[in-house]
C-alpha positions as CSV (number, residue, x, y, z in Angstrom):
1,M,-89.7,30.1,5.1
2,Q,-89.3,26.5,6.5
3,S,-92.1,24.0,6.0
4,S,-93.1,21.9,8.9
5,P,-92.4,18.2,8.6
6,Q,-95.4,16.1,7.7
7,Q,-96.7,13.6,10.2
8,V,-96.7,10.0,8.8
9,V,-99.6,7.9,10.0
10,P,-99.4,4.2,9.4
11,I,-102.4,2.7,7.5
12,R,-102.1,-0.6,9.4
13,T,-100.6,-1.3,12.7
14,P,-99.8,-4.7,14.2
15,E,-102.8,-4.4,16.5
16,S,-105.2,-3.6,13.6
17,S,-103.8,-6.6,11.7
18,F,-105.9,-8.9,13.9
19,D,-109.2,-8.0,12.4
20,D,-111.9,-10.4,11.5
21,D,-110.2,-11.3,8.2
22,V,-107.2,-13.0,10.0
23,L,-107.5,-16.5,11.3
24,T,-105.1,-17.2,14.2
25,V,-104.6,-20.9,14.8
26,L,-101.9,-20.6,17.5
27,Q,-102.5,-19.7,21.1
28,P,-100.2,-17.2,22.8
29,D,-98.1,-20.1,24.1
30,G,-97.5,-21.3,20.6
31,K,-99.7,-24.4,20.8
32,L,-102.4,-25.1,18.3
33,N,-105.9,-23.9,19.1
34,P,-108.0,-26.9,18.1
35,Q,-111.1,-24.7,17.6
36,N,-109.4,-22.7,14.9
37,D,-107.5,-25.6,13.2
38,P,-108.2,-25.3,9.5
39,K,-107.3,-29.0,9.0
40,L,-105.1,-28.4,6.0
41,P,-103.4,-31.2,4.2
42,V,-99.7,-31.8,5.2
43,E,-98.6,-30.9,1.7
44,T,-100.4,-27.5,1.9
45,V,-98.8,-26.8,5.3
46,V,-95.3,-27.6,4.0
47,D,-95.9,-25.3,0.9
48,L,-97.0,-22.5,3.2
49,Y,-94.0,-23.0,5.5
50,K,-91.6,-22.9,2.4
51,A,-93.3,-19.7,1.3
52,M,-92.8,-18.1,4.7
53,V,-89.1,-19.1,4.8
54,R,-88.6,-17.8,1.3
55,T,-90.3,-14.5,2.2
56,R,-88.1,-14.1,5.3
57,I,-84.9,-14.8,3.3
58,V,-85.9,-12.1,0.7
59,D,-86.9,-9.7,3.4
60,E,-83.5,-10.1,5.2
61,Q,-81.6,-9.6,1.9
62,L,-83.5,-6.4,1.3
63,V,-82.6,-4.8,4.6
């Protein structure tokens, strides 16, 4: 007796990631949306960028 394969349903999809808890500061063309600009200090922006690059490097190494 063969068991039927289980269907895997994602908990989150890219579309559902843009709920109310996500702040998008870039417009589709890549430019800053001034209405959503969080006005972060330059040091914070640099730290966030470094964290994103570090995450991408680790992610690429794990693939």
